[in-house]
C-alpha positions in Angstrom: 11.5 -13.0 -15.1 14.9 -12.8 -12.6 18.2 -14.6 -14.3 18.6 -18.1 -11.9 21.8 -17.5 -11.7 21.5 -14.8 -9.5 20.5 -16.7 -6.0 19.2 -15.9 -2.2 22.8 -16.0 -1.0 24.8 -14.3 2.3 28.7 -13.3 2.3 30.9 -14.1 5.1 34.5 -13.2 5.4 35.8 -16.8 5.9 36.8 -19.4 2.5 33.8 -21.4 3.5 30.3 -22.1 1.3 27.2 -24.0 2.4 25.4 -24.9 -0.9 21.0 -25.7 -0.6 18.8 -26.5 -2.7 16.1 -23.5 -1.4 16.4 -20.4 0.9 14.3 -21.7 3.4 16.4 -24.7 4.2 19.5 -22.1 4.0 17.5 -19.9 6.7 16.2 -23.0 8.9 20.0 -24.3 8.5 21.2 -20.9 9.9 18.2 -20.9 13.0 19.9 -24.2 13.9 23.3 -23.2 14.1 22.2 -19.5 15.1 24.7 -19.9 18.6 27.7 -20.6 16.4 30.0 -18.0 14.0 27.8 -19.0 11.3 28.0 -15.2 10.3 31.5 -15.8 9.1 31.0 -18.4 6.1 28.8 -17.6 3.1 25.7 -19.1 2.1 24.0 -20.3 -1.2 20.7 -21.1 -2.1 20.5 -22.7 -6.0 17.0 -22.5 -6.2 16.8 -25.9 -7.3 19.5 -28.3 -8.6 21.9 -25.9 -11.2 24.8 -25.3 -10.7 24.7 -22.1 -12.8 24.4 -19.8 -9.6 27.6 -21.6 -7.9 29.3 -21.2 -10.6 28.5 -17.3 -11.1 28.7 -17.0 -7.2 32.4 -18.5 -7.5 33.6 -16.4 -10.2 32.2 -13.1 -8.3 33.7 -14.3 -4.7 37.6 -15.6 -5.8 37.7 -15.8 -1.8 36.1 -19.4 -1.5 37.7 -22.2 -1.3 35.5 -25.0 0.7 32.2 -25.7 -0.4 29.4 -27.7 2.0 27.2 -28.7 -0.2 23.7 -28.9 1.8 20.9 -30.7 -0.2 17.9 -32.7 0.9 18.4 -36.2 1.6 15.2 -37.7 0.2 15.0 -41.2 1.3 11.0 -41.8 0.9 11.8 -41.3 -3.1 12.8 -44.1 -5.1 15.6 -41.6 -6.3 17.6 -39.0 -3.6 17.8 -36.9 -6.0 19.5 -34.4 -3.6 22.2 -36.9 -2.3 23.2 -37.6 -5.8 23.0 -34.3 -6.7 25.5 -33.8 -3.9 27.8 -35.9 -5.2 28.0 -34.8 -8.7 28.8 -31.5 -7.4 31.3 -32.6 -5.0 33.3 -34.9 -8.0 32.4 -30.9 -10.3 33.8 -28.9 -7.9 36.7 -31.0 -6.0 39.8 -30.4 -8.3 39.6 -26.3 -7.4 38.0 -26.7 -4.0 37.8 -29.1 -0.8 34.1 -29.8 -0.9 32.1 -32.2 1.9 28.7 -33.2 2.2 26.6 -32.0 5.4 23.5 -34.2 5.3 20.4 -33.4 6.8 18.7 -36.3 8.9 15.2 -35.2 7.7 14.3 -35.0 4.1 15.4 -31.7 4.5 16.9 -29.0 7.0 13.1 -27.6 7.5 12.5 -31.0 8.5 15.4 -30.9 11.3 14.3 -27.6 12.9 10.1 -28.4 13.0 10.9 -31.4 14.1 13.8 -30.5 17.2 10.6 -27.4 17.6 8.1 -30.3 18.3 10.2 -31.9 20.2 10.7 -28.7 22.7 14.8 -29.3 21.9 15.0 -26.1 20.4 15.6 -23.0 22.2 
């Protein structure tokens, strides 16, 4: 019975926000970038592809100026819903924010992390 517009997030001190579909991808992305100053940025999981959590987050955190959409890369499906949504979100929010897309080289950020661990590239 939780309200979907209140989603899993971490708040940093910079003007950058990274947006993900799921908490596991957000946490996998942070794990992949653990040696960088990741704690300065903010991170938001939408719990799907609804823009409601993002709109609420931006309403409450006025310091955000840059948004990176880090959605799934559903390359093995007829429709790549994650990247289609990323493009749609970019169009919707580019008027007020500097927007970009970070596309994982696998299906999602958790698969990228698991692949690096399996190959022994993650230390």
